[in-house]
C-alpha positions, -999 to +999 in steps of 0.1 A: -671-102-533-681-091-565-702-115-590-691-121-626-704-139-655-673-158-673-683-165-708-657-198-716-657-209-753-641-235-765-605-231-780-604-241-820-591-276-823-604-292-790-612-328-793-649-329-773-636-369-764-607-351-740-633-330-723-660-355-719-631-376-704-624-354-677-664-347-669-664-366-634-637-346-622-650-316-632-682-323-616-663-325-585-641-296-584-677-276-591-689-291-561-663-277-540-661-247-554-698-242-548-697-253-517-670-228-508-694-202-521-666-191-551-688-206-580-727-205-583-743-214-613-725-232-642-749-234-679-735-250-709-745-241-750-729-275-767-745-259-798-725-228-793-696-246-779-700-218-746-702-226-709-717-198-684-698-194-653-709-175-627-679-168-603-676-149-566-642-132-563-629-097-554-620-092-590-622-103-625-579-116-619-594-136-591-627-149-610-604-162-638-577-181-612-610-194-600-619-208-633-589-219-641-590-243-608-612-265-632-600-289-655-621-283-683-604-244-682-574-254-706-596-258-730-616-224-731-614-193-737-624-169-709-642-136-709-652-125-679-681-098-667-683-081-639-722-081-627-745-058-614-778-058-594-807-042-612-813-006-608-835+009-577 
């Protein structure tokens, strides 16, 4: 498995009330993906309208597929970045 940081930005015109309405469903799915070792850290910057997701997948396409399992993903533009450990 490879590690990715998927930067998720809210699409223009997103109604945050609709986003917050699925928060419980989102939290449940996050927990399920974390238990399956497909999702790590989840960080949110409301001020910047950005979500940062640590995703474990074979490639960036599979990382995006994992993110699309989240209920809130329909409101996001995704930008996956492959991660590497620090140099030796």
